[in-house]
PASEBA-1860 file (N, C-alpha, C; in nm, 3 decimals):
! residues 194
1> XXXXXXXX> 0.077/-0.107/0.006/-0.009/0.000/-0.019/0.084/0.115/0.010 ~ 0.049/0.213/-0.081/0.120/0.346/-0.071/0.095/0.429/0.035 ~ 0.201/0.482/0.117/0.173/0.566/0.220/0.082/0.666/0.222 ~ 0.065/0.723/0.106/0.000/0.844/0.091/-0.148/0.852/0.028 ~ -0.186/0.705/0.035/-0.346/0.678/-0.007/-0.415/0.732/0.098 ~ -0.543/0.769/0.044/-0.638/0.817/0.125/-0.711/0.683/0.195 ~ -0.753/0.699/0.335/-0.805/0.589/0.395/-0.908/0.553/0.342 ~ -1.015/0.623/0.284/-1.142/0.567/0.220/-1.120/0.491/0.101
9> XXXXXXXX> -1.000/0.518/0.010/-0.960/0.464/-0.098/-0.893/0.331/-0.058 ~ -0.823/0.318/0.026/-0.734/0.210/0.088/-0.850/0.096/0.123 ~ -0.949/0.143/0.204/-1.057/0.064/0.267/-1.144/-0.012/0.151 ~ -1.134/0.082/0.037/-1.224/-0.003/-0.071/-1.139/-0.096/-0.160 ~ -1.000/-0.100/-0.138/-0.928/-0.211/-0.209/-0.852/-0.322/-0.117 ~ -0.856/-0.294/0.029/-0.783/-0.357/0.108/-0.793/-0.527/0.073 ~ -0.698/-0.596/0.067/-0.696/-0.743/0.061/-0.583/-0.794/0.155 ~ -0.616/-0.926/0.190/-0.512/-1.014/0.232/-0.421/-1.101/0.156
17> XXXXXXXX> -0.310/-1.093/0.167/-0.218/-1.178/0.080/-0.202/-1.317/0.135 ~ -0.219/-1.442/0.089/-0.203/-1.564/0.165/-0.040/-1.566/0.204 ~ -0.039/-1.602/0.329/0.108/-1.625/0.380/0.207/-1.699/0.288 ~ 0.154/-1.792/0.214/0.252/-1.868/0.123/0.305/-1.796/0.014 ~ 0.225/-1.673/0.013/0.251/-1.615/-0.118/0.356/-1.472/-0.074 ~ 0.397/-1.484/0.043/0.479/-1.376/0.092/0.639/-1.408/0.082 ~ 0.717/-1.300/0.098/0.844/-1.327/0.057/0.924/-1.202/0.137 ~ 1.056/-1.205/0.130/1.135/-1.073/0.170/1.121/-0.970/0.066
25> XXXXXXXX> 1.137/-0.857/0.121/1.178/-0.823/0.264/1.060/-0.807/0.346 ~ 1.096/-0.821/0.475/0.980/-0.799/0.590/1.034/-0.679/0.652 ~ 0.949/-0.628/0.743/1.005/-0.521/0.830/1.103/-0.535/0.935 ~ 1.197/-0.425/0.919/1.309/-0.441/1.015/1.241/-0.405/1.158 ~ 1.326/-0.431/1.264/1.289/-0.411/1.397/1.205/-0.287/1.421 ~ 1.278/-0.166/1.387/1.230/-0.045/1.407/1.095/-0.020/1.322 ~ 1.074/-0.077/1.213/0.941/-0.075/1.154/0.854/-0.166/1.217 ~ 0.902/-0.268/1.261/0.789/-0.364/1.350/0.733/-0.283/1.481
33> XXXXXXXX> 0.838/-0.229/1.543/0.793/-0.132/1.654/0.702/-0.025/1.625 ~ 0.715/0.033/1.499/0.614/0.144/1.456/0.487/0.079/1.429 ~ 0.478/-0.035/1.364/0.367/-0.116/1.327/0.286/-0.152/1.452 ~ 0.349/-0.192/1.564/0.299/-0.228/1.678/0.240/-0.107/1.766 ~ 0.321/-0.005/1.755/0.285/0.123/1.828/0.141/0.185/1.763 ~ 0.130/0.176/1.621/0.031/0.225/1.549/-0.106/0.131/1.585 ~ -0.074/-0.010/1.586/-0.173/-0.095/1.597/-0.251/-0.079/1.737 ~ -0.151/-0.071/1.838/-0.203/-0.058/1.970/-0.327/0.058/1.995
41> XXXXXXXX> -0.341/0.124/1.894/-0.430/0.245/1.907/-0.569/0.195/1.886 ~ -0.629/0.094/1.961/-0.745/0.016/1.948/-0.841/0.051/2.061 ~ -0.964/0.036/2.040/-1.060/0.054/2.145/-1.046/-0.036/2.257 ~ -1.023/0.023/2.392/-0.985/-0.062/2.493/-1.056/0.007/2.617 ~ -1.182/-0.043/2.643/-1.244/-0.006/2.751/-1.187/-0.028/2.895 ~ -1.155/0.101/2.953/-1.101/0.080/3.087/-0.930/0.102/3.075 ~ -0.889/0.123/2.945/-0.748/0.126/2.897/-0.663/0.033/3.009 ~ -0.680/-0.099/2.986/-0.616/-0.200/3.056/-0.541/-0.297/2.959
49> XXXXXXXX> -0.535/-0.259/2.835/-0.448/-0.335/2.740/-0.460/-0.480/2.772 ~ -0.567/-0.530/2.763/-0.581/-0.690/2.770/-0.512/-0.768/2.677 ~ -0.404/-0.733/2.602/-0.349/-0.815/2.517/-0.206/-0.770/2.504 ~ -0.110/-0.862/2.435/0.037/-0.844/2.424/0.076/-0.893/2.284 ~ 0.193/-0.851/2.243/0.256/-0.895/2.123/0.368/-0.993/2.151 ~ 0.372/-1.102/2.060/0.503/-1.182/2.039/0.554/-1.177/1.899 ~ 0.675/-1.141/1.891/0.724/-1.124/1.760/0.823/-1.242/1.729 ~ 0.780/-1.305/1.610/0.876/-1.414/1.568/0.952/-1.380/1.447
57> XXXXXXXX> 1.075/-1.393/1.433/1.159/-1.353/1.326/1.285/-1.414/1.322 ~ 1.354/-1.405/1.210/1.479/-1.486/1.214/1.494/-1.620/1.194 ~ 1.596/-1.691/1.257/1.603/-1.846/1.255/1.516/-1.909/1.347 ~ 1.472/-1.841/1.455/1.388/-1.897/1.557/1.257/-1.965/1.500 ~ 1.216/-1.884/1.385/1.100/-1.959/1.316/1.130/-2.091/1.275 ~ 1.234/-2.121/1.223/1.257/-2.255/1.197/1.266/-2.350/1.290 ~ 1.314/-2.318/1.404/1.304/-2.411/1.552/1.172/-2.419/1.561 ~ 1.102/-2.325/1.572/0.959/-2.312/1.602/0.882/-2.417/1.514
65> XXXXXXXX> 0.913/-2.400/1.395/0.827/-2.505/1.304/0.867/-2.651/1.318 ~ 0.985/-2.668/1.349/1.017/-2.817/1.372/0.979/-2.841/1.522 ~ 0.947/-2.775/1.615/0.889/-2.813/1.727/0.730/-2.828/1.724 ~ 0.662/-2.735/1.627/0.530/-2.753/1.599/0.514/-2.892/1.544 ~ 0.605/-2.914/1.458/0.595/-3.046/1.378/0.601/-3.154/1.455 ~ 0.679/-3.148/1.559/0.689/-3.272/1.649/0.562/-3.309/1.739 ~ 0.508/-3.180/1.758/0.352/-3.176/1.851/0.251/-3.227/1.738 ~ 0.252/-3.199/1.607/0.169/-3.239/1.511/0.160/-3.377/1.499
73> XXXXXXXX> 0.297/-3.430/1.493/0.310/-3.583/1.470/0.274/-3.674/1.590 ~ 0.277/-3.607/1.706/0.204/-3.678/1.830/0.069/-3.683/1.811 ~ 0.015/-3.612/1.761/-0.156/-3.629/1.748/-0.174/-3.686/1.610 ~ -0.105/-3.675/1.522/-0.127/-3.748/1.371/0.010/-3.816/1.329 ~ 0.036/-3.918/1.370/0.167/-3.976/1.316/0.194/-4.017/1.194 ~ 0.057/-4.030/1.114/0.064/-4.067/0.978/0.062/-3.937/0.881 ~ 0.114/-3.844/0.926/0.112/-3.700/0.828/0.193/-3.748/0.702 ~ 0.117/-3.692/0.600/0.189/-3.725/0.464/0.324/-3.626/0.461
81> XXXXXXXX> 0.398/-3.642/0.363/0.529/-3.588/0.361/0.482/-3.434/0.315 ~ 0.368/-3.406/0.239/0.337/-3.276/0.215/0.300/-3.207/0.333 ~ 0.219/-3.264/0.416/0.182/-3.219/0.558/0.304/-3.183/0.644 ~ 0.384/-3.269/0.649/0.520/-3.255/0.715/0.589/-3.115/0.681 ~ 0.608/-3.094/0.554/0.655/-2.964/0.513/0.557/-2.844/0.550 ~ 0.445/-2.859/0.528/0.343/-2.750/0.575/0.346/-2.722/0.723 ~ 0.370/-2.816/0.795/0.392/-2.794/0.953/0.511/-2.727/0.988 ~ 0.638/-2.781/0.908/0.756/-2.721/0.927/0.753/-2.559/0.875
89> XXXXXXXX> 0.678/-2.534/0.777/0.688/-2.408/0.744/0.599/-2.301/0.781 ~ 0.523/-2.340/0.887/0.411/-2.253/0.949/0.454/-2.104/0.975 ~ 0.580/-2.108/1.030/0.635/-1.963/1.072/0.747/-1.929/0.980 ~ 0.774/-1.978/0.878/0.880/-1.931/0.767/0.811/-1.886/0.637 ~ 0.689/-1.892/0.623/0.614/-1.841/0.522/0.639/-1.693/0.490 ~ 0.633/-1.624/0.598/0.652/-1.480/0.595/0.772/-1.437/0.675 ~ 0.839/-1.332/0.655/0.961/-1.298/0.712/0.925/-1.259/0.847 ~ 0.788/-1.202/0.896/0.769/-1.173/1.012/0.639/-1.226/1.067
97> XXXXXXXX> 0.643/-1.270/1.183/0.474/-1.335/1.230/0.479/-1.259/1.349 ~ 0.374/-1.203/1.397/0.339/-1.129/1.508/0.201/-1.190/1.581 ~ 0.221/-1.251/1.700/0.097/-1.316/1.751/0.046/-1.211/1.826 ~ -0.076/-1.195/1.829/-0.158/-1.110/1.930/-0.227/-1.213/2.020 ~ -0.176/-1.182/2.159/-0.219/-1.271/2.276/-0.308/-1.205/2.357 ~ -0.417/-1.257/2.369/-0.523/-1.206/2.455/-0.497/-1.248/2.616 ~ -0.517/-1.146/2.695/-0.489/-1.165/2.830/-0.626/-1.116/2.911 ~ -0.743/-1.160/2.835/-0.868/-1.123/2.880/-0.906/-1.228/3.008
105> XXXXXXXX> -0.972/-1.139/3.109/-1.012/-1.225/3.215/-1.099/-1.143/3.296 ~ -1.125/-1.191/3.430/-1.226/-1.139/3.508/-1.169/-0.996/3.541 ~ -1.268/-0.894/3.559/-1.216/-0.764/3.590/-1.352/-0.701/3.655 ~ -1.320/-0.614/3.759/-1.433/-0.571/3.823/-1.535/-0.480/3.751 ~ -1.481/-0.438/3.631/-1.554/-0.335/3.562/-1.585/-0.379/3.408 ~ -1.466/-0.419/3.343/-1.464/-0.462/3.195/-1.502/-0.587/3.173 ~ -1.609/-0.622/3.104/-1.640/-0.756/3.067/-1.538/-0.834/2.987 ~ -1.535/-0.964/2.998/-1.412/-1.033/2.939/-1.456/-1.021/2.768
113> XXXXXXXX> -1.561/-1.023/2.749/-1.612/-1.015/2.590/-1.534/-0.871/2.533 ~ -1.554/-0.767/2.610/-1.496/-0.651/2.549/-1.359/-0.655/2.537 ~ -1.294/-0.731/2.630/-1.132/-0.750/2.629/-1.099/-0.841/2.496 ~ -1.181/-0.929/2.490/-1.155/-1.022/2.360/-1.146/-0.935/2.227 ~ -1.273/-0.859/2.227/-1.288/-0.777/2.113/-1.185/-0.668/2.104 ~ -1.131/-0.605/2.194/-1.009/-0.544/2.186/-0.881/-0.600/2.135 ~ -0.876/-0.731/2.153/-0.761/-0.813/2.084/-0.806/-0.853/1.940 ~ -0.931/-0.861/1.912/-0.959/-0.887/1.764/-0.918/-0.753/1.678
121> XXXXXXXX> -0.955/-0.637/1.755/-0.935/-0.499/1.680/-0.795/-0.501/1.655 ~ -0.705/-0.521/1.760/-0.569/-0.529/1.755/-0.498/-0.585/1.648 ~ -0.565/-0.720/1.629/-0.530/-0.807/1.511/-0.544/-0.717/1.378 ~ -0.643/-0.669/1.354/-0.683/-0.596/1.230/-0.594/-0.479/1.224 ~ -0.571/-0.422/1.329/-0.462/-0.293/1.337/-0.344/-0.336/1.291 ~ -0.298/-0.437/1.336/-0.168/-0.473/1.280/-0.166/-0.475/1.136 ~ -0.267/-0.546/1.076/-0.258/-0.564/0.940/-0.276/-0.434/0.861 ~ -0.356/-0.324/0.931/-0.356/-0.193/0.870/-0.230/-0.135/0.884
129> XXXXXXXX> -0.171/-0.144/1.000/-0.038/-0.068/1.010/0.064/-0.133/0.938 ~ 0.076/-0.259/0.917/0.161/-0.316/0.817/0.154/-0.262/0.684 ~ 0.023/-0.265/0.627/0.002/-0.215/0.497/0.037/-0.072/0.482 ~ 0.027/0.014/0.590/0.051/0.162/0.591/0.182/0.172/0.573 ~ 0.287/0.060/0.621/0.421/0.074/0.614/0.485/0.014/0.483 ~ 0.391/-0.031/0.396/0.438/-0.090/0.267/0.440/-0.240/0.260 ~ 0.395/-0.295/0.348/0.389/-0.473/0.373/0.253/-0.518/0.345 ~ 0.244/-0.626/0.281/0.116/-0.721/0.288/0.111/-0.794/0.431
137> XXXXXXXX> -0.010/-0.825/0.468/-0.022/-0.915/0.576/-0.146/-0.987/0.571 ~ -0.143/-1.103/0.670/-0.268/-1.194/0.676/-0.276/-1.227/0.802 ~ -0.413/-1.251/0.861/-0.435/-1.287/0.997/-0.490/-1.426/0.997 ~ -0.395/-1.511/1.043/-0.422/-1.653/1.066/-0.446/-1.703/1.224 ~ -0.504/-1.808/1.244/-0.510/-1.872/1.368/-0.420/-1.997/1.365 ~ -0.478/-2.116/1.300/-0.402/-2.228/1.272/-0.426/-2.329/1.407 ~ -0.412/-2.459/1.387/-0.441/-2.543/1.494/-0.364/-2.521/1.632 ~ -0.253/-2.458/1.621/-0.165/-2.439/1.743/-0.208/-2.325/1.839
145> XXXXXXXX> -0.295/-2.237/1.773/-0.354/-2.135/1.848/-0.461/-2.185/1.951 ~ -0.506/-2.309/1.920/-0.609/-2.367/1.999/-0.550/-2.484/2.088 ~ -0.431/-2.539/2.064/-0.363/-2.630/2.140/-0.283/-2.572/2.218 ~ -0.330/-2.591/2.372/-0.237/-2.543/2.476/-0.116/-2.618/2.498 ~ -0.083/-2.736/2.431/0.047/-2.790/2.439/0.127/-2.713/2.369 ~ 0.092/-2.634/2.273/0.193/-2.552/2.183/0.204/-2.411/2.269 ~ 0.136/-2.401/2.360/0.162/-2.252/2.430/0.311/-2.216/2.471 ~ 0.374/-2.314/2.552/0.504/-2.296/2.580/0.607/-2.271/2.488
153> XXXXXXXX> 0.582/-2.352/2.386/0.658/-2.328/2.267/0.643/-2.199/2.200 ~ 0.539/-2.144/2.190/0.505/-2.022/2.137/0.529/-1.896/2.241 ~ 0.556/-1.922/2.357/0.556/-1.795/2.448/0.434/-1.745/2.512 ~ 0.331/-1.849/2.495/0.189/-1.795/2.556/0.165/-1.849/2.698 ~ 0.141/-1.760/2.782/0.120/-1.794/2.919/-0.013/-1.912/2.931 ~ -0.022/-1.952/3.042/-0.149/-2.054/3.078/-0.260/-1.976/3.068 ~ -0.285/-1.846/3.120/-0.410/-1.770/3.133/-0.433/-1.675/2.996 ~ -0.364/-1.716/2.888/-0.363/-1.629/2.777/-0.437/-1.731/2.654
161> XXXXXXXX> -0.461/-1.659/2.567/-0.517/-1.707/2.442/-0.453/-1.643/2.331 ~ -0.453/-1.712/2.218/-0.403/-1.639/2.103/-0.526/-1.585/2.008 ~ -0.512/-1.477/1.994/-0.632/-1.414/1.899/-0.589/-1.409/1.752 ~ -0.468/-1.436/1.714/-0.415/-1.441/1.592/-0.260/-1.436/1.553 ~ -0.227/-1.481/1.466/-0.090/-1.489/1.419/-0.104/-1.393/1.295 ~ -0.026/-1.265/1.283/-0.031/-1.175/1.164/0.105/-1.198/1.090 ~ 0.088/-1.249/0.979/0.207/-1.287/0.892/0.237/-1.147/0.811 ~ 0.357/-1.111/0.817/0.389/-0.981/0.741/0.515/-0.980/0.658
169> XXXXXXXX> 0.514/-0.936/0.531/0.612/-0.934/0.447/0.588/-0.849/0.320 ~ 0.657/-0.904/0.228/0.630/-0.843/0.097/0.581/-0.975/-0.002 ~ 0.525/-0.926/-0.120/0.483/-1.020/-0.239/0.511/-0.987/-0.369 ~ 0.508/-1.072/-0.475/0.519/-1.055/-0.601/0.400/-1.100/-0.674 ~ 0.312/-1.128/-0.608/0.185/-1.192/-0.633/0.056/-1.070/-0.632 ~ -0.029/-1.054/-0.734/-0.121/-0.938/-0.732/-0.231/-0.991/-0.624 ~ -0.288/-0.898/-0.562/-0.406/-0.906/-0.467/-0.526/-0.947/-0.554 ~ -0.590/-1.044/-0.507/-0.698/-1.096/-0.590/-0.835/-1.050/-0.500
177> XXXXXXXX> -0.930/-1.000/-0.593/-1.031/-0.966/-0.504/-1.127/-1.105/-0.476 ~ -1.209/-1.086/-0.392/-1.294/-1.211/-0.353/-1.428/-1.184/-0.334 ~ -1.529/-1.254/-0.338/-1.662/-1.204/-0.320/-1.688/-1.137/-0.177 ~ -1.748/-1.035/-0.175/-1.793/-0.974/-0.045/-1.939/-0.972/-0.025 ~ -1.982/-0.996/0.094/-2.144/-1.001/0.125/-2.212/-0.876/0.068 ~ -2.320/-0.906/0.026/-2.413/-0.790/-0.007/-2.469/-0.718/0.128 ~ -2.474/-0.592/0.098/-2.520/-0.518/0.236/-2.664/-0.554/0.279 ~ -2.743/-0.593/0.179/-2.878/-0.630/0.215/-2.905/-0.761/0.284
185> XXXXXXXX> -2.790/-0.849/0.270/-2.770/-0.962/0.364/-2.712/-0.949/0.476 ~ -2.658/-0.846/0.537/-2.570/-0.833/0.662/-2.637/-0.700/0.733 ~ -2.716/-0.632/0.663/-2.758/-0.471/0.752/-2.888/-0.489/0.781 ~ -2.956/-0.476/0.914/-3.087/-0.449/0.949/-3.101/-0.305/0.985 ~ -3.181/-0.243/0.934/-3.190/-0.086/0.962/-3.313/-0.081/1.051 ~ -3.294/0.021/1.154/-3.392/0.023/1.240/-3.422/0.187/1.254 ~ -3.527/0.240/1.201/-3.577/0.378/1.203/-3.523/0.430/1.075 ~ -3.565/0.566/1.046/-3.535/0.653/0.920/-3.644/0.632/0.832
193> XX> -3.663/0.736/0.743/-3.752/0.734/0.645/-3.713/0.679/0.492 ~ -3.582/0.679/0.489/-3.551/0.636/0.353/-3.523/0.496/0.341
END
């Protein structure tokens, strides 16, 4: 995305690029920090920041892929060679992967649901901020986001949940439009004369 594009024009053409279509270059550390700083500007009732980031980059992504493959084989020992390669590459498809981790929990004032929604908004804001910095991005969860056996490998705590893994990089592929829902199928109007 061009950094000078108007927001309304950008929203009309925004697309996610599949992680397997991403390549180098990815954002450098200073750019990642800027992306995360911008992304953190989400609705957050009570200003409690019920989320955090984990940034995966460099060779650690290869190690993590091997560890996740080991876990996957414990569950499905008969994985095909193709699926073994898929598991190995979960964190190496894009140059950078950012986990958005929800720390939602009981609070005297803020419902847990609102805390979860804040983490979801954060995921999308990471995509928007990455795009604003000239990178493509995709929000994925995948099986290990829901498998607590993987949490220690990922750096996720016992009282936390993964809201999403945001894959960030560059691409040589064109963004392909997909069907979008018709407003008539998704909007209920209450009141008004027109």
